[in-house]
N, C-alpha and C positions, 0 to 999 in steps of 0.2 A: 486552547482548544482541549475540550474534555474527550478523551478516548476510552472506549469500553475495554479494548485490548490493545496491547502494544506488541509488535512484531519486530524482532531484531534480525534483519537479513543482511547485515554488514558482512563484507567478506565473500558474499555468495554471488556467482556469475550467473548471467542469464542462461536459463529461464527460471532459475531457483527462486529468486524474489517473488515472481508472479505466482509460482507453484505454491510457495508458502504462504502467500497472501490469500490465495483462493482457499486453501484449507483452513486458515484462520477465519476467514470471512464465513465459512460454513458453519462455525460455532456461534456466530452472532445473530441476533434478531433484527428484523427490519427497522431501519432508523438508528442503529447503533453504529459507532464509529471505530475504525481500525486505524491505527497509527503505524505506519511502516518506516523503518530506518533501513537504508540501503547505501552501499557504496558503489553499486553497479549503475554507471552513467546510462546504459541503455534503458534503465528502468524509468528515466525521464519521459520516454515515449511509450514504453511497454505498459507500465502500470495505468496510466490514464486510459490507453487503448483497451485494456483488459477490463478495467472498470465500467467503462462505456458499453462495451459489448456485453457485459454481464448484468447491466441494469443498475450498477452502483454510481455514486457521485464522488469526484474528487473535490473534496471542500477546500483544501489548501495544500500547497507544495512549497517547500523552501529548502535551499541548499545552504549548508554552513560547514566549513571545514572538511570539504570533501563528502559530507554525508547528506544524502537527500532524505527529507522527511515528507511523507504523505499523510494526509488524514482522508480517509475514504469512508463515506457513509454508505451502509448496506441499503440496497434498494428493495 
């Protein structure tokens, strides 16, 4: 998956991964993709909910070795 920007939010607790994702997303153009890495288990629900509410699309999510990776396309 090609990401325009990668955000390392590992080690940050809720709500910081969403706060950082919002800030990073503000720097992207519509259609570009933000890749987010986080270890916050709450982000599994929080990031998709935030993306949907903000008009963005979660293209893919995977969990590997305790790290959640999201690819979110800006709406």
